[in-house]
C-alpha positions in Angstrom: 82.8 170.6 146.6 81.3 169.1 143.5 82.1 170.0 139.7 80.0 170.0 136.9 82.1 169.0 133.8 80.6 170.1 130.6 81.5 168.3 127.4 82.0 171.0 124.8 79.9 170.7 121.8 81.7 169.9 118.6 78.9 170.0 116.3 78.6 172.8 113.8 75.8 175.3 113.6 74.2 173.8 110.8 74.4 170.2 112.4 72.7 171.8 115.5 69.9 173.3 113.4 69.3 170.0 111.5 69.1 168.1 114.5 66.6 170.5 116.4 64.5 170.7 113.1 64.3 166.9 112.8 63.6 166.4 116.6 60.8 168.8 116.2 59.4 166.8 113.2 59.7 169.7 110.9 60.5 169.1 107.2 62.6 171.7 105.1 59.6 172.3 103.0 57.5 173.1 105.9 59.9 175.6 107.0 60.3 177.1 103.7 56.4 177.5 103.4 55.9 179.2 106.8 58.8 181.5 106.5 58.7 182.3 102.7 62.7 181.6 102.6 63.9 179.7 99.7 64.9 176.1 100.5 68.1 176.5 98.8 69.0 179.0 101.7 67.6 176.7 104.3 69.9 173.8 103.0 72.9 176.1 103.2 72.3 177.1 106.9 72.0 173.4 107.6 75.0 172.4 105.2 77.2 175.2 106.8 77.4 176.4 103.2 77.9 180.3 104.1 79.2 181.0 100.6 75.7 180.2 99.3 73.7 182.7 101.6 72.8 186.0 100.6 74.1 189.4 102.0 74.6 189.3 105.7 71.7 191.5 106.6 69.3 189.0 104.9 71.2 186.1 106.5 70.8 187.0 110.0 67.0 187.8 109.6 66.7 184.3 107.8 68.4 182.6 110.4 66.1 184.3 113.1 63.3 183.2 111.0 64.6 179.6 110.9 65.3 179.2 114.5 61.9 180.6 115.5 60.1 178.2 113.2 61.9 175.1 114.7 61.2 176.6 118.1 64.8 177.0 119.0 66.6 179.8 121.0 67.2 182.6 118.5 69.9 184.3 121.0 72.1 180.8 121.0 72.3 180.5 117.2 72.9 184.2 116.5 75.6 184.3 118.9 77.3 181.1 117.7 
């Protein structure tokens, strides 16, 4: 019987967002323009600076838009 050993991810949500965005070749300015989300909030997501984000209701919506724009899995990032 074979076992698959899965390495646990030690990267933060922000690092995962930044990595995905960069792999897609998308700049923060492009995301800001397409989503109409202020760049400072996008930077806060990538820096895991949650204290700089707006009310949780808006933050959740912004995160969904951000992840969709960089072709990510929304369910994965929302559940993190």
